[in-house]
C-alpha positions as CSV (number, residue, x, y, z in Angstrom):
1,X,21.5,-66.9,25.6
2,X,24.9,-68.3,26.6
3,X,28.2,-67.6,24.8
4,X,29.3,-70.9,23.1
5,X,32.5,-72.1,21.5
6,X,31.8,-74.5,18.6
7,X,34.3,-76.5,16.6
8,X,34.6,-79.7,14.6
9,X,32.1,-81.2,12.2
10,X,28.5,-80.2,12.6
11,X,27.2,-83.6,11.2
12,X,29.4,-85.6,13.6
13,X,28.4,-86.9,17.1
14,X,28.1,-83.9,19.5
15,X,30.1,-83.5,22.7
16,X,28.9,-80.9,25.2
17,X,31.8,-79.7,27.4
18,X,31.0,-78.3,30.8
19,X,33.8,-76.3,32.4
20,X,34.9,-76.0,36.0
21,X,33.7,-73.3,38.4
22,X,35.1,-69.8,37.6
23,X,36.4,-70.9,34.2
24,X,34.8,-70.7,30.8
25,X,34.3,-72.7,27.6
26,X,37.7,-71.7,26.3
27,X,39.4,-73.8,29.0
28,X,38.3,-76.8,26.8
29,X,40.0,-75.5,23.6
30,X,43.1,-77.8,23.8
31,X,40.9,-80.9,24.1
32,X,38.5,-79.7,21.4
33,X,41.3,-79.2,19.0
34,X,42.3,-82.8,19.3
35,X,38.7,-84.0,18.9
36,X,38.1,-82.1,15.7
37,X,36.3,-85.0,14.1
38,X,33.4,-84.5,16.6
39,X,31.0,-81.7,16.9
40,X,32.4,-79.9,20.0
41,X,30.3,-77.4,22.0
42,X,31.7,-75.6,25.0
43,X,29.3,-72.9,26.5
44,X,30.3,-70.3,29.1
45,X,27.9,-71.4,31.8
46,X,25.8,-68.8,33.5
47,X,27.7,-66.3,35.7
48,X,31.0,-67.1,34.1
49,X,33.1,-66.1,31.1
50,X,31.2,-64.2,28.5
51,X,28.0,-65.3,30.1
52,X,28.8,-63.6,33.4
53,X,25.6,-61.4,33.1
54,X,23.4,-64.4,33.1
55,X,22.3,-65.2,36.7
56,X,23.9,-68.4,38.0
57,X,22.1,-71.4,39.2
58,X,22.5,-75.1,38.6
59,X,19.0,-75.3,37.2
60,X,19.7,-72.4,34.9
61,X,22.8,-74.2,33.6
62,X,20.7,-77.4,33.0
63,X,18.0,-75.5,31.1
64,X,20.5,-73.6,29.0
65,X,22.5,-76.8,28.1
66,X,19.3,-78.5,27.1
67,X,18.5,-75.6,24.8
68,X,22.0,-75.9,23.3
69,X,21.5,-79.6,22.5
70,X,18.1,-79.0,21.0
71,X,19.3,-76.1,18.9
72,X,22.9,-76.9,17.9
73,X,23.0,-80.7,17.3
74,X,21.7,-82.6,14.3
75,X,20.3,-85.5,16.4
76,X,19.2,-83.4,19.4
77,X,21.5,-85.7,21.5
78,X,25.0,-85.2,22.9
79,X,27.8,-86.8,24.9
80,X,28.6,-84.9,28.1
81,X,32.1,-84.2,29.3
82,X,32.2,-82.3,32.6
83,X,34.9,-81.0,35.0
84,X,34.5,-80.0,38.6
85,X,31.4,-77.7,39.0
86,X,30.2,-78.9,35.6
87,X,29.6,-82.3,37.4
88,X,26.4,-81.3,39.2
89,X,25.1,-79.8,36.0
90,X,25.9,-83.1,34.1
91,X,24.2,-85.2,36.7
92,X,21.1,-83.1,36.7
93,X,21.0,-82.8,32.9
94,X,21.2,-86.6,32.6
95,X,18.5,-87.1,35.1
96,X,16.0,-84.6,33.8
97,X,16.7,-85.0,30.0
98,X,17.7,-88.6,29.6
99,X,16.6,-88.7,26.0
100,X,19.2,-86.1,25.1
101,X,22.3,-87.7,26.7
102,X,24.4,-90.6,25.5
103,X,27.6,-91.2,27.4
104,X,28.7,-89.1,30.4
105,X,32.3,-88.5,31.6
106,X,32.7,-86.4,34.8
107,X,36.1,-85.6,36.3
108,X,36.7,-84.3,39.8
109,X,33.0,-83.4,40.3
110,X,32.0,-81.0,42.9
111,X,29.6,-82.4,45.5
112,X,26.9,-81.2,47.8
113,X,28.3,-79.3,50.8
114,X,26.5,-79.0,54.2
115,X,24.4,-75.8,54.6
116,X,26.2,-75.1,57.8
117,X,29.6,-75.2,56.0
118,X,28.4,-72.8,53.3
119,X,27.1,-70.5,56.0
120,X,30.4,-70.7,57.8
121,X,32.5,-70.2,54.7
122,X,30.7,-67.3,53.1
123,X,31.6,-64.6,55.6
124,X,35.4,-65.3,55.2
125,X,35.4,-64.6,51.5
126,X,36.3,-61.0,52.1
127,X,39.8,-62.3,52.9
128,X,40.4,-62.6,49.1
129,X,40.9,-58.8,49.3
130,X,44.0,-59.2,51.4
131,X,45.9,-61.0,48.7
132,X,47.3,-59.8,45.4
133,X,45.0,-61.2,42.7
134,X,48.0,-62.1,40.5
135,X,49.4,-64.2,43.3
136,X,46.0,-66.0,43.8
137,X,45.7,-66.7,40.1
138,X,49.2,-68.1,39.9
139,X,48.6,-70.2,43.0
140,X,45.3,-71.6,41.7
141,X,47.0,-72.5,38.4
142,X,49.8,-74.3,40.3
143,X,47.4,-76.2,42.5
144,X,45.2,-77.3,39.6
145,X,48.0,-78.3,37.3
146,X,47.4,-75.7,34.6
147,X,50.6,-75.1,32.6
148,X,51.9,-71.7,31.7
149,X,51.2,-72.3,28.1
150,X,47.5,-72.3,28.8
151,X,47.5,-69.4,31.2
152,X,45.9,-67.1,28.7
153,X,42.8,-69.4,28.6
154,X,42.1,-69.0,32.3
155,X,43.6,-65.9,33.7
156,X,40.7,-63.5,33.0
157,X,38.2,-66.0,34.2
158,X,40.1,-66.8,37.4
159,X,40.3,-63.0,38.1
160,X,36.6,-62.8,37.8
161,X,36.1,-65.7,40.1
162,X,37.8,-63.9,43.0
163,X,34.7,-61.8,43.4
164,X,33.1,-62.7,46.8
165,X,29.5,-62.4,45.5
166,X,30.3,-64.8,42.7
167,X,31.7,-67.4,45.2
168,X,28.7,-67.0,47.6
169,X,26.3,-67.9,44.8
170,X,28.3,-71.1,44.0
171,X,28.3,-72.1,47.7
172,X,24.6,-71.6,48.1
173,X,23.9,-73.7,45.0
174,X,26.2,-76.5,46.1
175,X,24.5,-76.5,49.5
176,X,21.1,-76.9,47.9
177,X,21.9,-79.3,45.1
178,X,20.8,-83.0,45.4
179,X,22.4,-86.0,43.7
180,X,19.9,-87.8,41.4
181,X,18.6,-91.2,42.5
182,X,19.6,-92.8,39.3
183,X,21.5,-92.3,36.1
184,X,20.7,-94.6,33.2
185,X,23.4,-93.5,30.7
186,X,26.9,-95.0,30.6
187,X,28.8,-93.1,33.3
188,X,32.5,-92.7,33.7
189,X,33.8,-91.0,36.8
190,X,37.5,-89.9,36.9
191,X,39.6,-88.2,39.6
192,X,43.2,-87.1,39.5
193,X,45.7,-88.8,41.7
194,X,46.9,-85.4,43.0
195,X,43.5,-83.8,43.5
196,X,42.4,-82.8,47.0
197,X,41.1,-85.7,49.1
198,X,37.5,-84.3,48.9
199,X,37.5,-85.0,45.1
200,X,38.2,-88.7,45.7
201,X,35.7,-88.9,48.5
202,X,32.9,-87.4,46.3
203,X,33.9,-89.6,43.4
204,X,33.7,-92.8,45.5
205,X,30.3,-91.6,46.9
206,X,29.0,-91.4,43.3
207,X,30.3,-94.8,42.5
208,X,28.4,-96.3,45.4
209,X,25.2,-94.5,44.3
210,X,25.5,-95.4,40.7
211,X,26.8,-99.0,40.8
212,X,26.8,-99.4,37.0
213,X,29.2,-96.5,36.7
214,X,32.9,-97.0,36.2
215,X,35.6,-95.1,38.2
216,X,39.2,-94.4,37.2
217,X,42.2,-92.8,38.9
218,X,44.4,-90.6,36.7
219,X,48.1,-91.0,37.7
220,X,49.9,-87.7,38.4
221,X,46.9,-85.6,37.5
222,X,45.7,-82.5,39.4
223,X,42.2,-81.1,39.3
224,X,42.3,-79.4,35.9
225,X,44.1,-82.3,34.1
226,X,42.2,-81.5,30.9
227,X,44.7,-78.7,30.6
228,X,47.5,-80.5,32.3
229,X,47.3,-83.5,30.0
230,X,45.0,-82.5,27.1
231,X,46.1,-85.3,24.8
232,X,45.5,-88.0,27.5
233,X,42.1,-86.4,28.4
234,X,41.0,-86.4,24.7
235,X,42.1,-90.0,24.3
236,X,39.9,-90.9,27.3
237,X,36.9,-89.0,25.9
238,X,37.2,-90.7,22.5
239,X,37.6,-94.2,24.0
240,X,34.6,-93.8,26.3
241,X,32.1,-92.4,23.9
242,X,33.2,-94.9,21.1
243,X,32.9,-97.9,23.5
244,X,36.6,-98.9,23.1
245,X,39.0,-100.0,25.9
246,X,40.2,-97.1,27.9
247,X,43.9,-96.2,27.5
248,X,46.2,-98.2,29.7
249,X,47.4,-95.1,31.6
250,X,44.3,-95.1,33.8
251,X,43.9,-97.1,36.9
252,X,40.6,-98.5,38.3
253,X,39.4,-96.4,41.3
254,X,38.8,-98.6,44.3
255,X,35.9,-97.9,46.7
256,X,38.2,-98.3,49.7
């Protein structure tokens, strides 16, 4: 069983938050606080946070999330909000359990990596040992746009994610993962303007596959913009799942 953070109103529409790789459910706390009129559920996915002893796989994440929706929500349905490595879980969950999922919002989703690239990258993970962990944590926070005021929500999780075995498992899973052929639920794909180029490439790839999806660019945002701009992120979640116009700060993401 996974560790789960739960807040808001149990009788309200449920939102299942899927965190980025190496983080945990508590990385969603600033957004969950703003969305207190919903039933917010933020699990620590397998292999991470307080669920670190649960073996990680994308399929295990999907199975555990489906169990959470069945056991924790009044209607046995949920909205899905995912960041980064939570993206493949959200895609797979929507494809395999469509009756459980309403709207989907995925930001900066990870994508499938070639097996040769995973095989090439795994042997170099020992290089983490050459760096001071505190330096790596600070640099990761800077690159992802995580402000110091939220450092306490991610530091311990980022320290754990520096483990080479932990990273190898993620790379193997992303090499084996396949994007579903179709997604029937309303799908919103977001990417930060200041994210790595790969994040924009993957997001555009998904928009081409799921032509009914909507894509947006978040001005000034880095990868973890749910912590960088939690109020703006929460306003996007609310507008999307309530079917209202999106806040004017967001720009349409072109396919070019």
